[in-house]
MIRO-7156 format. One record per residue (C-alpha): residue in three letters; x negated, z negated, y negated. Coordinates in pm, whole numbers, padded with zeros to 5 digits, always signed. Layout:
N
AlaXZY/...
***
This chain:
323
Unk+04667+03570+00455/Unk+04509+03565+00113/Unk+04277+03842+00000/Unk+03996+03586-00011/Unk+04044+03502+00357/Unk+04083+03866+00460/Unk+03756+03954+00291/Unk+03576+03712+00521/Unk+03735+03832+00846/Unk+03542+04081+01061/Unk+03776+04321+01240/Unk+03560+04332+01552/Unk+03576+03950+01576/Unk+03954+03972+01601/Unk+03923+04230+01880/Unk+03664+04014+02054/Unk+03892+03710+02039/Unk+04173+03911+02197/Unk+03938+04022+02477/Unk+03819+03667+02549/Unk+04181+03547+02551/Unk+04276+03821+02799/Unk+03979+03759+03029/Unk+03977+03378+02994/Unk+03599+03412+03028/Unk+03315+03473+02783/Unk+03109+03627+03064/Unk+03373+03883+03162/Unk+03468+03955+02800/Unk+03103+04013+02703/Unk+03060+04256+02994/Unk+03380+04440+02900/Unk+03277+04466+02535/Unk+02912+04547+02603/Unk+02775+04262+02391/Unk+02559+03959+02469/Unk+02752+03647+02570/Unk+02570+03441+02305/Unk+02667+03695+02036/Unk+03029+03684+02145/Unk+03041+03304+02152/Unk+02886+03281+01805/Unk+03133+03538+01667/Unk+03433+03343+01798/Unk+03299+03022+01642/Unk+03259+03202+01309/Unk+03613+03335+01337/Unk+03745+02984+01401/Unk+03552+02852+01098/Unk+03691+03130+00878/Unk+04050+03077+00997/Unk+04027+02699+00979/Unk+04171+02627+01324/Unk+04052+02630+01685/Unk+04143+02932+01895/Unk+03986+02843+02227/Unk+03901+02534+02429/Unk+03573+02571+02612/Unk+03458+02381+02923/Unk+03156+02438+03146/Unk+03367+02651+03380/Unk+03673+02774+03196/Unk+03798+02907+02865/Unk+04156+02823+02765/Unk+04347+02939+02462/Unk+04489+02669+02234/Unk+04854+02657+02136/Unk+04760+02769+01784/Unk+04540+03040+01929/Unk+04830+03159+02146/Unk+05059+03191+01842/Unk+04785+03372+01651/Unk+04730+03612+01943/Unk+05103+03691+01965/Unk+05094+03799+01600/Unk+04754+03968+01622/Unk+04785+04173+01944/Unk+05065+04413+01838/Unk+04892+04476+01505/Unk+04561+04559+01672/Unk+04747+04790+01910/Unk+04918+04958+01615/Unk+04585+05013+01439/Unk+04435+05161+01758/Unk+04737+05391+01795/Unk+04707+05508+01433/Unk+04336+05582+01473/Unk+04399+05768+01799/Unk+04675+05972+01637/Unk+04454+06063+01342/Unk+04173+06169+01575/Unk+04412+06374+01785/Unk+04541+06547+01472/Unk+04213+06731+01471/Unk+04237+06880+01820/Unk+03869+06970+01833/Unk+03719+06764+02116/Unk+03444+06535+01991/Unk+03291+06208+02105/Unk+03111+06043+02397/Unk+03260+05999+02744/Unk+03093+05751+02982/Unk+03126+05818+03356/Unk+03008+05620+03658/Unk+02960+05818+03978/Unk+02731+05873+04275/Unk+02440+06114+04279/Unk+02623+06328+04536/Unk+02945+06339+04331/Unk+02748+06447+04024/Unk+02558+06728+04193/Unk+02824+06858+04432/Unk+03139+06841+04216/Unk+03105+06708+03863/Unk+02803+06891+03722/Unk+02905+07238+03853/Unk+03240+07197+03678/Unk+03114+07042+03353/Unk+02795+07229+03268/Unk+02971+07534+03124/Unk+03237+07341+02934/Unk+02975+07116+02775/Unk+02788+07423+02654/Unk+03113+07546+02496/Unk+03178+07206+02333/Unk+02843+07071+02209/Unk+03011+06788+02018/Unk+03140+06640+02342/Unk+02876+06412+02489/Unk+02882+06274+02843/Unk+02681+05977+02965/Unk+02638+05971+03344/Unk+02561+05640+03515/Unk+02458+05703+03877/Unk+02567+05437+04123/Unk+02668+05476+04488/Unk+02849+05141+04487/Unk+03176+05026+04338/Unk+03219+04943+03970/Unk+03490+04787+03753/Unk+03500+05058+03487/Unk+03692+04843+03237/Unk+03452+04553+03267/Unk+03146+04778+03246/Unk+03272+04983+02951/Unk+03314+05320+03124/Unk+03586+05569+03032/Unk+03627+05682+03392/Unk+03466+05681+03733/Unk+03436+05915+04028/Unk+03481+05775+04378/Unk+03623+05875+04716/Unk+04001+05867+04724/Unk+04013+05593+04988/Unk+03815+05359+04760/Unk+04038+05363+04452/Unk+04226+05071+04303/Unk+04604+05107+04290/Unk+04639+05038+03917/Unk+04429+05339+03819/Unk+04531+05695+03746/Unk+04358+05904+04012/Unk+04302+06279+03983/Unk+04157+06466+04280/Unk+03858+06678+04180/Unk+03692+06775+04509/Unk+03758+06863+04877/Unk+03723+06634+05177/Unk+03370+06612+05318/Unk+03168+06454+05598/Unk+02866+06234+05634/Unk+02645+06356+05919/Unk+02348+06210+06105/Unk+02038+06431+06098/Unk+01677+06405+06210/Unk+01368+06624+06241/Unk+01315+06794+06581/Unk+00976+06620+06605/Unk+01139+06277+06566/Unk+01395+06348+06839/Unk+01125+06481+07075/Unk+00931+06157+07036/Unk+01213+05901+07024/Unk+01498+06069+07207/Unk+01840+06184+07093/Unk+02112+05917+07053/Unk+02440+06012+07220/Unk+02645+05720+07081/Unk+02636+05549+06738/Unk+02548+05214+06899/Unk+02219+05365+07016/Unk+02111+05396+06651/Unk+02008+05028+06650/Unk+01711+05129+06870/Unk+01604+05401+06626/Unk+01428+05415+06291/Unk+01695+05500+06035/Unk+01688+05568+05662/Unk+01893+05303+05488/Unk+02100+05333+05170/Unk+02133+05035+04933/Unk+02418+05019+04681/Unk+02291+04964+04326/Unk+02581+04747+04211/Unk+02632+04512+04506/Unk+02279+04528+04643/Unk+02424+04560+04995/Unk+02299+04804+05256/Unk+02550+05073+05355/Unk+02686+05030+05708/Unk+02712+05374+05867/Unk+03075+05465+05938/Unk+03171+05662+06249/Unk+03501+05754+06412/Unk+03609+05930+06731/Unk+03945+05943+06909/Unk+04084+05671+06685/Unk+03788+05439+06745/Unk+03609+05341+06423/Unk+03258+05193+06419/Unk+03040+05051+06144/Unk+02674+05041+06241/Unk+02406+04850+06049/Unk+02076+05027+06101/Unk+01709+04939+06050/Unk+01411+05147+05947/Unk+01094+05173+05742/Unk+01256+05327+05433/Unk+01551+05230+05210/Unk+01687+05443+04925/Unk+01957+05418+04660/Unk+01971+05796+04618/Unk+02082+06047+04883/Unk+01849+06334+04801/Unk+01508+06183+04888/Unk+01650+06091+05228/Unk+01653+06459+05326/Unk+01280+06495+05260/Unk+01207+06171+05445/Unk+01407+06288+05745/Unk+01227+06625+05747/Unk+00897+06435+05742/Unk+00994+06249+06058/Unk+01057+05900+05917/Unk+01380+05868+06110/Unk+01750+05948+06121/Unk+01939+05996+05795/Unk+02313+05975+05734/Unk+02389+06210+05444/Unk+02667+06429+05302/Unk+02688+06745+05512/Unk+02645+06985+05220/Unk+02306+06831+05136/Unk+02160+06929+05472/Unk+02309+07276+05529/Unk+01993+07468+05438/Unk+01774+07245+05653/Unk+02015+07276+05946/Unk+02008+07655+05912/Unk+01629+07680+05903/Unk+01580+07425+06180/Unk+01386+07161+05987/Unk+01669+06918+06063/Unk+01897+06881+06365/Unk+02245+06731+06356/Unk+02332+06454+06602/Unk+02653+06262+06683/Unk+02858+06550+06542/Unk+03182+06445+06715/Unk+03151+06097+06561/Unk+03127+06220+06200/Unk+03459+06154+06020/Unk+03608+06331+05722/Unk+03623+06131+05399/Unk+03895+06185+05139/Unk+03742+06390+04859/Unk+03622+06271+04520/Unk+03875+06155+04260/Unk+03836+06090+03890/Unk+03995+05754+03808/Unk+04065+05579+03480/Unk+04294+05306+03339/Unk+04659+05394+03297/Unk+04703+05192+02977/Unk+04496+05405+02741/Unk+04529+05675+02478/Unk+04324+05974+02586/Unk+04142+06159+02304/Unk+04090+06537+02323/Unk+03732+06500+02450/Unk+03849+06296+02748/Unk+04137+06536+02816/Unk+03888+06822+02816/Unk+03672+06650+03078/Unk+03973+06570+03297/Unk+04101+06926+03276/Unk+03763+07074+03368/Unk+03722+06841+03666/Unk+04075+06903+03793/Unk+04013+07278+03799/Unk+03963+07439+04139/Unk+03680+07653+04002/Unk+03389+07584+03768/Unk+03485+07636+03403/Unk+03270+07947+03358/Unk+03476+08122+03628/Unk+03805+08056+03449/Unk+03970+08222+03149/Unk+03989+07953+02879/Unk+04308+07896+02683/Unk+04403+07615+02443/Unk+04666+07505+02696/Unk+04380+07380+02912/Unk+04372+07068+02695/Unk+04715+06961+02817/Unk+04749+06590+02887/Unk+04666+06490+03246/Unk+04911+06296+03465/Unk+05031+05967+03313/Unk+05025+05765+03633/Unk+04981+05778+04010/Unk+04769+06018+04209/Unk+04754+06394+04208/
***
């Protein structure tokens, strides 16, 4: 390419073209890049004008790469990868963790596992920033632009690196004594359909959570009804204490209320164990020191402030599979 042509090329437009070519969709590429679809479409048109040839063929439903665009991508992709590798290497040369890490996780995962382990390490490394996006549903972290996510082990995709960060735990059904005195105590999960229950709606999918029970190898999913619906676990405890109905919440959230008698557990023998929280992230990525620091802190069995810190704590996490 001539210097005149190079001076008119925007580097991010080349990266955006590669993303559209990989996704075969402006909608998916825009979501992955975190830009407006109209902005992305305009940028690709400008790139085609600058280059002097068409890269993509657009229809109302599909995006296809042209033969010329395919040849251009074959030349472009390894060079973009090389540039990314060089930048990553230069950043890693200064082993001081710095930068922003974006995590998607549930409110319960944040409070019960992630925040207790991260709060001390973030005080020690003020140049490491973490953005938490609370969501009890499932999320494509690549498409949504997150560095990693936290979900139950049973919910993870197979092509992700998964690092266990928390113990197994249970969801339990609880209600106020006054509610049970008035409406009776269900002895089987199917009886919940005759009760007022506190629903949970997933933010991403918009679907209501179907309560999951298991006993003696028999698994049940019960869809409940009630006056109140939440997308956060913590207000459900207060609503249950106030007598609005039966809540299905992580056991650790209700321990204090169970001890002081403001809540009573029901259907205990139907409450299954769930595989504990895992941190998951794409396998095909270069992990900067800031990300390695977060992974190391979350993998630890104790909160960071209870551990002696050494530089070896920044060792690279597993390259693939689960641990």
